[in-house]
PDBQT receptor file of N, H, CA, C and O in Angstrom, charges set to zero:
ATOM      1  N   UNK A   1     -29.141  19.985  11.302  1.00  0.00    +0.000 N 
ATOM      2  CA  UNK A   1     -28.234  19.780  11.678  1.00  0.00    +0.000 C 
ATOM      3  C   UNK A   1     -28.508  20.003  13.586  1.00  0.00    +0.000 C 
ATOM      4  O   UNK A   1     -29.675  20.348  13.774  1.00  0.00    +0.000 OA
ATOM      5  N   UNK A   2     -27.909  19.908  14.578  1.00  0.00    +0.000 N 
ATOM      6  H   UNK A   2     -26.962  19.628  14.426  1.00  0.00    +0.000 HD
ATOM      7  CA  UNK A   2     -28.523  19.930  16.028  1.00  0.00    +0.000 C 
ATOM      8  C   UNK A   2     -26.966  20.918  16.359  1.00  0.00    +0.000 C 
ATOM      9  O   UNK A   2     -25.947  21.152  15.708  1.00  0.00    +0.000 OA
ATOM     10  N   UNK A   3     -27.362  21.211  17.416  1.00  0.00    +0.000 N 
ATOM     11  H   UNK A   3     -28.190  21.021  17.945  1.00  0.00    +0.000 HD
ATOM     12  CA  UNK A   3     -26.322  21.802  18.023  1.00  0.00    +0.000 C 
ATOM     13  C   UNK A   3     -25.891  22.056  18.859  1.00  0.00    +0.000 C 
ATOM     14  O   UNK A   3     -25.215  23.023  19.210  1.00  0.00    +0.000 OA
ATOM     15  N   UNK A   4     -26.429  20.698  19.580  1.00  0.00    +0.000 N 
ATOM     16  H   UNK A   4     -26.978  19.912  19.295  1.00  0.00    +0.000 HD
ATOM     17  CA  UNK A   4     -25.895  19.651  19.940  1.00  0.00    +0.000 C 
ATOM     18  C   UNK A   4     -23.707  18.621  20.013  1.00  0.00    +0.000 C 
ATOM     19  O   UNK A   4     -23.161  17.998  19.102  1.00  0.00    +0.000 OA
ATOM     20  N   UNK A   5     -23.293  18.850  21.106  1.00  0.00    +0.000 N 
ATOM     21  H   UNK A   5     -23.737  19.356  21.846  1.00  0.00    +0.000 HD
ATOM     22  CA  UNK A   5     -21.888  18.056  21.017  1.00  0.00    +0.000 C 
ATOM     23  C   UNK A   5     -21.850  16.817  20.713  1.00  0.00    +0.000 C 
ATOM     24  O   UNK A   5     -22.794  16.109  21.064  1.00  0.00    +0.000 OA
ATOM     25  N   UNK A   6     -20.831  16.293  20.040  1.00  0.00    +0.000 N 
ATOM     26  H   UNK A   6     -20.064  16.868  19.755  1.00  0.00    +0.000 HD
ATOM     27  CA  UNK A   6     -21.078  15.569  19.585  1.00  0.00    +0.000 C 
ATOM     28  C   UNK A   6     -19.994  14.157  20.598  1.00  0.00    +0.000 C 
ATOM     29  O   UNK A   6     -18.851  14.235  21.049  1.00  0.00    +0.000 OA
ATOM     30  N   UNK A   7     -21.174  12.808  20.632  1.00  0.00    +0.000 N 
ATOM     31  H   UNK A   7     -22.102  12.745  20.265  1.00  0.00    +0.000 HD
ATOM     32  CA  UNK A   7     -20.556  12.093  22.540  1.00  0.00    +0.000 C 
ATOM     33  C   UNK A   7     -19.458  11.537  21.016  1.00  0.00    +0.000 C 
ATOM     34  O   UNK A   7     -19.365  11.466  19.791  1.00  0.00    +0.000 OA
ATOM     35  N   UNK A   8     -18.765  11.239  22.474  1.00  0.00    +0.000 N 
ATOM     36  H   UNK A   8     -18.840  11.297  23.470  1.00  0.00    +0.000 HD
ATOM     37  CA  UNK A   8     -17.789   9.879  22.452  1.00  0.00    +0.000 C 
ATOM     38  C   UNK A   8     -17.520   8.951  21.184  1.00  0.00    +0.000 C 
ATOM     39  O   UNK A   8     -16.634   8.954  20.329  1.00  0.00    +0.000 OA
ATOM     40  N   UNK A   9     -18.695   8.116  21.415  1.00  0.00    +0.000 N 
ATOM     41  H   UNK A   9     -19.415   8.113  22.109  1.00  0.00    +0.000 HD
ATOM     42  CA  UNK A   9     -18.859   7.157  21.057  1.00  0.00    +0.000 C 
ATOM     43  C   UNK A   9     -19.302   7.378  18.713  1.00  0.00    +0.000 C 
ATOM     44  O   UNK A   9     -19.101   6.768  17.663  1.00  0.00    +0.000 OA
ATOM     45  N   UNK A  10     -19.914   8.580  19.196  1.00  0.00    +0.000 N 
ATOM     46  H   UNK A  10     -20.077   9.075  20.049  1.00  0.00    +0.000 HD
ATOM     47  CA  UNK A  10     -19.671   9.506  17.957  1.00  0.00    +0.000 C 
ATOM     48  C   UNK A  10     -17.865  10.026  16.819  1.00  0.00    +0.000 C 
ATOM     49  O   UNK A  10     -17.768  10.151  15.598  1.00  0.00    +0.000 OA
ATOM     50  N   UNK A  11     -17.042  10.150  17.634  1.00  0.00    +0.000 N 
ATOM     51  H   UNK A  11     -17.121  10.049  18.626  1.00  0.00    +0.000 HD
ATOM     52  CA  UNK A  11     -15.648  10.634  17.443  1.00  0.00    +0.000 C 
ATOM     53  C   UNK A  11     -15.077   8.919  17.180  1.00  0.00    +0.000 C 
ATOM     54  O   UNK A  11     -14.492   8.691  16.121  1.00  0.00    +0.000 OA
ATOM     55  N   UNK A  12     -15.305   7.648  18.296  1.00  0.00    +0.000 N 
ATOM     56  H   UNK A  12     -15.780   7.833  19.157  1.00  0.00    +0.000 HD
ATOM     57  CA  UNK A  12     -14.019   6.930  18.389  1.00  0.00    +0.000 C 
ATOM     58  C   UNK A  12     -15.312   6.101  16.835  1.00  0.00    +0.000 C 
ATOM     59  O   UNK A  12     -14.785   5.410  15.963  1.00  0.00    +0.000 OA
ATOM     60  N   UNK A  13     -16.515   6.304  16.813  1.00  0.00    +0.000 N 
ATOM     61  H   UNK A  13     -16.944   6.865  17.521  1.00  0.00    +0.000 HD
ATOM     62  CA  UNK A  13     -16.924   5.419  15.416  1.00  0.00    +0.000 C 
ATOM     63  C   UNK A  13     -15.845   6.636  13.688  1.00  0.00    +0.000 C 
ATOM     64  O   UNK A  13     -15.399   6.350  12.577  1.00  0.00    +0.000 OA
ATOM     65  N   UNK A  14     -15.926   7.649  14.372  1.00  0.00    +0.000 N 
ATOM     66  H   UNK A  14     -16.289   7.881  15.274  1.00  0.00    +0.000 HD
ATOM     67  CA  UNK A  14     -15.441   7.365  12.847  1.00  0.00    +0.000 C 
ATOM     68  C   UNK A  14     -13.910   8.321  12.578  1.00  0.00    +0.000 C 
ATOM     69  O   UNK A  14     -13.689   8.999  11.575  1.00  0.00    +0.000 OA
ATOM     70  N   UNK A  15     -12.809   8.115  13.978  1.00  0.00    +0.000 N 
ATOM     71  H   UNK A  15     -12.988   7.564  14.793  1.00  0.00    +0.000 HD
ATOM     72  CA  UNK A  15     -12.044   8.224  13.877  1.00  0.00    +0.000 C 
ATOM     73  C   UNK A  15     -11.767   6.109  13.476  1.00  0.00    +0.000 C 
ATOM     74  O   UNK A  15     -10.767   5.870  12.799  1.00  0.00    +0.000 OA
ATOM     75  N   UNK A  16     -12.702   4.761  13.945  1.00  0.00    +0.000 N 
ATOM     76  H   UNK A  16     -13.515   4.955  14.494  1.00  0.00    +0.000 HD
ATOM     77  CA  UNK A  16     -12.839   3.592  12.950  1.00  0.00    +0.000 C 
ATOM     78  C   UNK A  16     -13.294   3.675  11.764  1.00  0.00    +0.000 C 
ATOM     79  O   UNK A  16     -13.417   2.635  11.116  1.00  0.00    +0.000 OA
ATOM     80  N   UNK A  17     -13.607   4.767  11.271  1.00  0.00    +0.000 N 
ATOM     81  H   UNK A  17     -13.507   5.611  11.797  1.00  0.00    +0.000 HD
ATOM     82  CA  UNK A  17     -13.450   4.522   9.825  1.00  0.00    +0.000 C 
ATOM     83  C   UNK A  17     -12.448   5.206   9.085  1.00  0.00    +0.000 C 
ATOM     84  O   UNK A  17     -11.853   4.581   8.207  1.00  0.00    +0.000 OA
ATOM     85  N   UNK A  18     -12.142   6.532   9.335  1.00  0.00    +0.000 N 
ATOM     86  H   UNK A  18     -12.625   7.039  10.048  1.00  0.00    +0.000 HD
ATOM     87  CA  UNK A  18     -11.001   6.662   9.093  1.00  0.00    +0.000 C 
ATOM     88  C   UNK A  18      -9.656   6.018   9.197  1.00  0.00    +0.000 C 
ATOM     89  O   UNK A  18      -8.926   6.090   8.209  1.00  0.00    +0.000 OA
ATOM     90  N   UNK A  19      -9.327   5.534  10.033  1.00  0.00    +0.000 N 
ATOM     91  H   UNK A  19      -9.921   5.475  10.835  1.00  0.00    +0.000 HD
ATOM     92  CA  UNK A  19      -8.396   4.442  10.452  1.00  0.00    +0.000 C 
ATOM     93  C   UNK A  19      -8.795   2.928   8.929  1.00  0.00    +0.000 C 
ATOM     94  O   UNK A  19      -8.044   2.294   8.188  1.00  0.00    +0.000 OA
ATOM     95  N   UNK A  20     -10.380   2.946   9.126  1.00  0.00    +0.000 N 
ATOM     96  H   UNK A  20     -10.990   3.461   9.728  1.00  0.00    +0.000 HD
ATOM     97  CA  UNK A  20     -10.642   2.058   7.978  1.00  0.00    +0.000 C 
ATOM     98  C   UNK A  20      -9.468   1.879   6.699  1.00  0.00    +0.000 C 
ATOM     99  O   UNK A  20      -8.435   1.357   6.280  1.00  0.00    +0.000 OA
ATOM    100  N   UNK A  21     -10.841   2.983   6.457  1.00  0.00    +0.000 N 
ATOM    101  H   UNK A  21     -11.680   3.407   6.797  1.00  0.00    +0.000 HD
ATOM    102  CA  UNK A  21      -9.978   3.308   4.368  1.00  0.00    +0.000 C 
ATOM    103  C   UNK A  21      -8.579   3.954   4.692  1.00  0.00    +0.000 C 
ATOM    104  O   UNK A  21      -8.104   4.467   3.679  1.00  0.00    +0.000 OA
ATOM    105  N   UNK A  22      -7.559   4.117   6.115  1.00  0.00    +0.000 N 
ATOM    106  H   UNK A  22      -7.945   3.701   6.938  1.00  0.00    +0.000 HD
ATOM    107  CA  UNK A  22      -6.907   4.410   5.789  1.00  0.00    +0.000 C 
ATOM    108  C   UNK A  22      -6.012   3.193   5.382  1.00  0.00    +0.000 C 
ATOM    109  O   UNK A  22      -5.464   3.120   4.282  1.00  0.00    +0.000 OA
ATOM    110  N   UNK A  23      -5.889   2.045   6.566  1.00  0.00    +0.000 N 
ATOM    111  H   UNK A  23      -6.334   2.105   7.459  1.00  0.00    +0.000 HD
ATOM    112  CA  UNK A  23      -5.574   0.207   6.555  1.00  0.00    +0.000 C 
ATOM    113  C   UNK A  23      -5.601   0.016   4.772  1.00  0.00    +0.000 C 
ATOM    114  O   UNK A  23      -4.665   0.111   3.978  1.00  0.00    +0.000 OA
ATOM    115  N   UNK A  24      -7.131  -0.300   4.516  1.00  0.00    +0.000 N 
ATOM    116  H   UNK A  24      -7.891  -0.376   5.162  1.00  0.00    +0.000 HD
ATOM    117  CA  UNK A  24      -7.381  -0.422   3.336  1.00  0.00    +0.000 C 
ATOM    118  C   UNK A  24      -6.777   0.572   1.855  1.00  0.00    +0.000 C 
ATOM    119  O   UNK A  24      -6.407   0.294   0.714  1.00  0.00    +0.000 OA
ATOM    120  N   UNK A  25      -6.906   1.521   2.470  1.00  0.00    +0.000 N 
ATOM    121  H   UNK A  25      -7.207   1.747   3.397  1.00  0.00    +0.000 HD
ATOM    122  CA  UNK A  25      -5.637   2.712   1.485  1.00  0.00    +0.000 C 
ATOM    123  C   UNK A  25      -3.776   1.551   0.812  1.00  0.00    +0.000 C 
ATOM    124  O   UNK A  25      -3.327   1.103  -0.244  1.00  0.00    +0.000 OA
ATOM    125  N   UNK A  26      -3.336   1.615   2.447  1.00  0.00    +0.000 N 
ATOM    126  H   UNK A  26      -3.700   1.979   3.305  1.00  0.00    +0.000 HD
ATOM    127  CA  UNK A  26      -1.927   0.988   2.160  1.00  0.00    +0.000 C 
ATOM    128  C   UNK A  26      -1.446  -0.317   1.917  1.00  0.00    +0.000 C 
ATOM    129  O   UNK A  26      -0.285  -0.660   1.693  1.00  0.00    +0.000 OA
ATOM    130  N   UNK A  27      -3.269  -1.547   2.042  1.00  0.00    +0.000 N 
ATOM    131  H   UNK A  27      -4.212  -1.269   2.224  1.00  0.00    +0.000 HD
ATOM    132  CA  UNK A  27      -3.223  -2.013   1.434  1.00  0.00    +0.000 C 
ATOM    133  C   UNK A  27      -3.282  -2.838   0.197  1.00  0.00    +0.000 C 
ATOM    134  O   UNK A  27      -3.159  -4.024  -0.109  1.00  0.00    +0.000 OA
ATOM    135  N   UNK A  28      -3.686  -0.916  -0.780  1.00  0.00    +0.000 N 
ATOM    136  H   UNK A  28      -3.785   0.048  -0.531  1.00  0.00    +0.000 HD
ATOM    137  CA  UNK A  28      -3.837  -1.192  -2.022  1.00  0.00    +0.000 C 
ATOM    138  C   UNK A  28      -2.796  -0.516  -1.829  1.00  0.00    +0.000 C 
ATOM    139  O   UNK A  28      -2.060  -1.287  -1.214  1.00  0.00    +0.000 OA
ATOM    140  N   UNK A  29      -2.264   0.449  -1.968  1.00  0.00    +0.000 N 
ATOM    141  H   UNK A  29      -2.862   1.076  -2.468  1.00  0.00    +0.000 HD
ATOM    142  CA  UNK A  29      -0.718   0.462  -2.333  1.00  0.00    +0.000 C 
ATOM    143  C   UNK A  29       0.597  -0.827  -2.576  1.00  0.00    +0.000 C 
ATOM    144  O   UNK A  29       1.398  -1.130  -3.460  1.00  0.00    +0.000 OA
ATOM    145  N   UNK A  30       0.348  -1.143  -1.676  1.00  0.00    +0.000 N 
ATOM    146  H   UNK A  30      -0.303  -0.897  -0.957  1.00  0.00    +0.000 HD
ATOM    147  CA  UNK A  30       1.425  -2.182  -0.815  1.00  0.00    +0.000 C 
ATOM    148  C   UNK A  30       1.163  -3.430  -2.282  1.00  0.00    +0.000 C 
ATOM    149  O   UNK A  30       2.012  -3.695  -3.134  1.00  0.00    +0.000 OA
ATOM    150  N   UNK A  31       0.116  -3.857  -2.215  1.00  0.00    +0.000 N 
ATOM    151  H   UNK A  31      -0.574  -3.642  -1.523  1.00  0.00    +0.000 HD
ATOM    152  CA  UNK A  31      -0.562  -5.090  -3.414  1.00  0.00    +0.000 C 
ATOM    153  C   UNK A  31       0.429  -3.940  -4.855  1.00  0.00    +0.000 C 
ATOM    154  O   UNK A  31       1.438  -4.261  -5.483  1.00  0.00    +0.000 OA
ATOM    155  N   UNK A  32      -0.347  -2.682  -4.940  1.00  0.00    +0.000 N 
ATOM    156  H   UNK A  32      -1.167  -2.421  -4.429  1.00  0.00    +0.000 HD
ATOM    157  CA  UNK A  32       0.582  -2.744  -6.203  1.00  0.00    +0.000 C 
ATOM    158  C   UNK A  32       1.713  -2.194  -6.635  1.00  0.00    +0.000 C 
ATOM    159  O   UNK A  32       2.344  -2.140  -7.690  1.00  0.00    +0.000 OA
ATOM    160  N   UNK A  33       1.809  -1.792  -5.522  1.00  0.00    +0.000 N 
ATOM    161  H   UNK A  33       1.296  -1.836  -4.665  1.00  0.00    +0.000 HD
ATOM    162  CA  UNK A  33       3.442  -1.851  -5.539  1.00  0.00    +0.000 C 
ATOM    163  C   UNK A  33       4.362  -3.429  -6.130  1.00  0.00    +0.000 C 
ATOM    164  O   UNK A  33       5.214  -3.492  -7.017  1.00  0.00    +0.000 OA
ATOM    165  N   UNK A  34       3.920  -4.330  -5.442  1.00  0.00    +0.000 N 
ATOM    166  H   UNK A  34       3.228  -4.279  -4.721  1.00  0.00    +0.000 HD
ATOM    167  CA  UNK A  34       4.295  -6.143  -5.100  1.00  0.00    +0.000 C 
ATOM    168  C   UNK A  34       3.795  -6.924  -7.019  1.00  0.00    +0.000 C 
ATOM    169  O   UNK A  34       4.336  -7.716  -7.791  1.00  0.00    +0.000 OA
ATOM    170  N   UNK A  35       2.299  -5.964  -7.024  1.00  0.00    +0.000 N 
ATOM    171  H   UNK A  35       1.860  -5.321  -6.397  1.00  0.00    +0.000 HD
ATOM    172  CA  UNK A  35       1.994  -6.866  -8.658  1.00  0.00    +0.000 C 
ATOM    173  C   UNK A  35       2.941  -5.656  -9.437  1.00  0.00    +0.000 C 
ATOM    174  O   UNK A  35       3.824  -6.144 -10.141  1.00  0.00    +0.000 OA
ATOM    175  N   UNK A  36       2.903  -4.487  -9.422  1.00  0.00    +0.000 N 
ATOM    176  H   UNK A  36       2.185  -4.090  -8.849  1.00  0.00    +0.000 HD
ATOM    177  CA  UNK A  36       4.876  -4.290 -10.174  1.00  0.00    +0.000 C 
ATOM    178  C   UNK A  36       5.878  -4.474 -10.412  1.00  0.00    +0.000 C 
ATOM    179  O   UNK A  36       6.636  -4.585 -11.376  1.00  0.00    +0.000 OA
ATOM    180  N   UNK A  37       5.838  -4.522  -8.907  1.00  0.00    +0.000 N 
ATOM    181  H   UNK A  37       5.223  -4.432  -8.124  1.00  0.00    +0.000 HD
ATOM    182  CA  UNK A  37       7.748  -5.983  -8.633  1.00  0.00    +0.000 C 
ATOM    183  C   UNK A  37       8.134  -6.616  -9.213  1.00  0.00    +0.000 C 
ATOM    184  O   UNK A  37       9.207  -6.632  -9.815  1.00  0.00    +0.000 OA
ATOM    185  N   UNK A  38       6.803  -7.722  -9.118  1.00  0.00    +0.000 N 
ATOM    186  H   UNK A  38       5.931  -7.709  -8.628  1.00  0.00    +0.000 HD
ATOM    187  CA  UNK A  38       6.877  -9.223  -9.346  1.00  0.00    +0.000 C 
ATOM    188  C   UNK A  38       6.251  -8.759 -10.870  1.00  0.00    +0.000 C 
ATOM    189  O   UNK A  38       6.261  -9.763 -11.582  1.00  0.00    +0.000 OA
ATOM    190  N   UNK A  39       5.832  -7.845 -11.445  1.00  0.00    +0.000 N 
ATOM    191  H   UNK A  39       5.824  -7.029 -10.867  1.00  0.00    +0.000 HD
ATOM    192  CA  UNK A  39       5.319  -8.449 -13.356  1.00  0.00    +0.000 C 
ATOM    193  C   UNK A  39       6.880  -8.011 -13.874  1.00  0.00    +0.000 C 
ATOM    194  O   UNK A  39       6.847  -7.771 -15.081  1.00  0.00    +0.000 OA
ATOM    195  N   UNK A  40       8.410  -7.819 -13.219  1.00  0.00    +0.000 N 
ATOM    196  H   UNK A  40       8.437  -8.015 -12.238  1.00  0.00    +0.000 HD
ATOM    197  CA  UNK A  40       8.362  -6.674 -13.955  1.00  0.00    +0.000 C 
ATOM    198  C   UNK A  40       9.805  -8.543 -14.645  1.00  0.00    +0.000 C 
ATOM    199  O   UNK A  40      10.509  -8.831 -15.613  1.00  0.00    +0.000 OA
ATOM    200  N   UNK A  41       9.339  -9.241 -13.111  1.00  0.00    +0.000 N 
ATOM    201  H   UNK A  41       8.767  -9.008 -12.325  1.00  0.00    +0.000 HD
ATOM    202  CA  UNK A  41      10.404 -10.766 -13.821  1.00  0.00    +0.000 C 
ATOM    203  C   UNK A  41       9.376 -11.720 -14.637  1.00  0.00    +0.000 C 
ATOM    204  O   UNK A  41       9.443 -12.936 -14.461  1.00  0.00    +0.000 OA
ATOM    205  N   UNK A  42       8.406 -11.155 -15.550  1.00  0.00    +0.000 N 
ATOM    206  H   UNK A  42       8.352 -10.167 -15.693  1.00  0.00    +0.000 HD
ATOM    207  CA  UNK A  42       8.303 -11.509 -16.675  1.00  0.00    +0.000 C 
ATOM    208  C   UNK A  42       9.032 -11.244 -18.043  1.00  0.00    +0.000 C 
ATOM    209  O   UNK A  42       9.390 -12.004 -18.944  1.00  0.00    +0.000 OA
ATOM    210  N   UNK A  43       9.097 -10.250 -17.912  1.00  0.00    +0.000 N 
ATOM    211  H   UNK A  43       8.806  -9.633 -17.180  1.00  0.00    +0.000 HD
ATOM    212  CA  UNK A  43      10.075  -9.613 -18.771  1.00  0.00    +0.000 C 
ATOM    213  C   UNK A  43      11.892  -9.439 -18.739  1.00  0.00    +0.000 C 
ATOM    214  O   UNK A  43      12.692  -8.520 -18.565  1.00  0.00    +0.000 OA
ATOM    215  N   UNK A  44      11.973 -11.729 -19.173  1.00  0.00    +0.000 N 
ATOM    216  H   UNK A  44      11.324 -12.476 -19.314  1.00  0.00    +0.000 HD
ATOM    217  CA  UNK A  44      13.483 -11.442 -19.728  1.00  0.00    +0.000 C 
ATOM    218  C   UNK A  44      14.352 -11.407 -19.953  1.00  0.00    +0.000 C 
ATOM    219  O   UNK A  44      15.265 -12.185 -19.678  1.00  0.00    +0.000 OA
ATOM    220  N   UNK A  45      14.343  -9.956 -20.860  1.00  0.00    +0.000 N 
ATOM    221  H   UNK A  45      13.601  -9.324 -21.083  1.00  0.00    +0.000 HD
ATOM    222  CA  UNK A  45      15.597  -8.488 -20.764  1.00  0.00    +0.000 C 
ATOM    223  C   UNK A  45      16.153  -8.277 -19.268  1.00  0.00    +0.000 C 
ATOM    224  O   UNK A  45      17.278  -8.582 -18.871  1.00  0.00    +0.000 OA
ATOM    225  N   UNK A  46      15.097  -7.678 -18.516  1.00  0.00    +0.000 N 
ATOM    226  H   UNK A  46      14.183  -7.430 -18.839  1.00  0.00    +0.000 HD
ATOM    227  CA  UNK A  46      14.944  -7.014 -16.997  1.00  0.00    +0.000 C 
ATOM    228  C   UNK A  46      15.953  -8.174 -16.205  1.00  0.00    +0.000 C 
ATOM    229  O   UNK A  46      16.979  -7.992 -15.550  1.00  0.00    +0.000 OA
ATOM    230  N   UNK A  47      15.238  -9.404 -16.541  1.00  0.00    +0.000 N 
ATOM    231  H   UNK A  47      14.405  -9.552 -17.073  1.00  0.00    +0.000 HD
ATOM    232  CA  UNK A  47      16.355 -10.565 -15.545  1.00  0.00    +0.000 C 
ATOM    233  C   UNK A  47      17.642 -10.844 -16.076  1.00  0.00    +0.000 C 
ATOM    234  O   UNK A  47      18.574 -11.411 -15.507  1.00  0.00    +0.000 OA
ATOM    235  N   UNK A  48      17.584 -10.286 -17.475  1.00  0.00    +0.000 N 
ATOM    236  H   UNK A  48      16.827  -9.825 -17.938  1.00  0.00    +0.000 HD
ATOM    237  CA  UNK A  48      19.389 -10.428 -17.253  1.00  0.00    +0.000 C 
ATOM    238  C   UNK A  48      19.983  -9.303 -17.047  1.00  0.00    +0.000 C 
ATOM    239  O   UNK A  48      21.163  -9.331 -16.701  1.00  0.00    +0.000 OA
ATOM    240  N   UNK A  49      19.269  -7.988 -17.220  1.00  0.00    +0.000 N 
ATOM    241  H   UNK A  49      18.310  -7.966 -17.502  1.00  0.00    +0.000 HD
ATOM    242  CA  UNK A  49      20.412  -6.632 -17.361  1.00  0.00    +0.000 C 
ATOM    243  C   UNK A  49      20.280  -7.062 -15.204  1.00  0.00    +0.000 C 
ATOM    244  O   UNK A  49      21.152  -6.521 -14.525  1.00  0.00    +0.000 OA
ATOM    245  N   UNK A  50      19.256  -7.932 -14.471  1.00  0.00    +0.000 N 
ATOM    246  H   UNK A  50      18.548  -8.372 -15.023  1.00  0.00    +0.000 HD
ATOM    247  CA  UNK A  50      19.526  -7.085 -12.807  1.00  0.00    +0.000 C 
ATOM    248  C   UNK A  50      20.143  -8.809 -12.903  1.00  0.00    +0.000 C 
ATOM    249  O   UNK A  50      19.349  -9.300 -12.101  1.00  0.00    +0.000 OA
ATOM    250  N   UNK A  51      20.866  -9.783 -13.278  1.00  0.00    +0.000 N 
ATOM    251  H   UNK A  51      21.510  -9.385 -13.929  1.00  0.00    +0.000 HD
ATOM    252  CA  UNK A  51      21.787 -10.892 -12.957  1.00  0.00    +0.000 C 
ATOM    253  C   UNK A  51      22.912 -10.367 -13.575  1.00  0.00    +0.000 C 
ATOM    254  O   UNK A  51      23.895 -11.062 -13.318  1.00  0.00    +0.000 OA
ATOM    255  N   UNK A  52      23.301  -8.896 -14.682  1.00  0.00    +0.000 N 
ATOM    256  H   UNK A  52      22.502  -8.331 -14.891  1.00  0.00    +0.000 HD
ATOM    257  CA  UNK A  52      24.166  -8.811 -14.426  1.00  0.00    +0.000 C 
ATOM    258  C   UNK A  52      25.000  -7.730 -13.970  1.00  0.00    +0.000 C 
ATOM    259  O   UNK A  52      26.042  -7.362 -14.513  1.00  0.00    +0.000 OA
ATOM    260  N   UNK A  53      24.419  -7.197 -12.831  1.00  0.00    +0.000 N 
ATOM    261  H   UNK A  53      23.573  -7.496 -12.389  1.00  0.00    +0.000 HD
ATOM    262  CA  UNK A  53      24.422  -5.961 -12.040  1.00  0.00    +0.000 C 
ATOM    263  C   UNK A  53      24.461  -6.656 -10.982  1.00  0.00    +0.000 C 
ATOM    264  O   UNK A  53      25.494  -6.273 -10.433  1.00  0.00    +0.000 OA
ATOM    265  N   UNK A  54      23.935  -7.536 -10.263  1.00  0.00    +0.000 N 
ATOM    266  H   UNK A  54      23.096  -7.847 -10.709  1.00  0.00    +0.000 HD
ATOM    267  CA  UNK A  54      24.762  -8.554  -8.431  1.00  0.00    +0.000 C 
ATOM    268  C   UNK A  54      25.551  -9.426  -9.303  1.00  0.00    +0.000 C 
ATOM    269  O   UNK A  54      25.851 -10.258  -8.448  1.00  0.00    +0.000 OA
ATOM    270  N   UNK A  55      26.211  -9.929 -10.572  1.00  0.00    +0.000 N 
ATOM    271  H   UNK A  55      25.967  -9.253 -11.267  1.00  0.00    +0.000 HD
ATOM    272  CA  UNK A  55      27.079 -10.485 -11.054  1.00  0.00    +0.000 C 
ATOM    273  C   UNK A  55      28.484  -9.457 -10.734  1.00  0.00    +0.000 C 
ATOM    274  O   UNK A  55      29.451  -9.834 -10.072  1.00  0.00    +0.000 OA
ATOM    275  N   UNK A  56      28.350  -8.162 -11.331  1.00  0.00    +0.000 N 
ATOM    276  H   UNK A  56      27.564  -7.856 -11.868  1.00  0.00    +0.000 HD
ATOM    277  CA  UNK A  56      28.718  -7.458 -11.329  1.00  0.00    +0.000 C 
ATOM    278  C   UNK A  56      29.589  -6.384  -9.895  1.00  0.00    +0.000 C 
ATOM    279  O   UNK A  56      30.285  -5.369  -9.920  1.00  0.00    +0.000 OA
ATOM    280  N   UNK A  57      29.223  -7.019  -9.111  1.00  0.00    +0.000 N 
ATOM    281  H   UNK A  57      28.658  -7.843  -9.090  1.00  0.00    +0.000 HD
ATOM    282  CA  UNK A  57      29.132  -6.693  -7.340  1.00  0.00    +0.000 C 
ATOM    283  C   UNK A  57      30.312  -7.159  -6.463  1.00  0.00    +0.000 C 
ATOM    284  O   UNK A  57      30.656  -6.872  -5.317  1.00  0.00    +0.000 OA
ATOM    285  N   UNK A  58      31.091  -8.439  -7.938  1.00  0.00    +0.000 N 
ATOM    286  H   UNK A  58      30.812  -8.672  -8.869  1.00  0.00    +0.000 HD
ATOM    287  CA  UNK A  58      31.488  -9.843  -6.827  1.00  0.00    +0.000 C 
ATOM    288  C   UNK A  58      33.105  -9.149  -7.944  1.00  0.00    +0.000 C 
ATOM    289  O   UNK A  58      34.210  -9.678  -7.824  1.00  0.00    +0.000 OA
TER     290      UNK A  58
């Protein structure tokens, strides 16, 4: 390691990498939540319960 100060281009590269990881993590979390919600629609009892709850609102 050298005692030279970091240049602006190094800081920008580091921020780009951090932003890239945050972007990737955000899409990963969104995809996981979406898959979880959509998997509930494969369970008939969930659909009947959901329909009953929606119908009870009217």
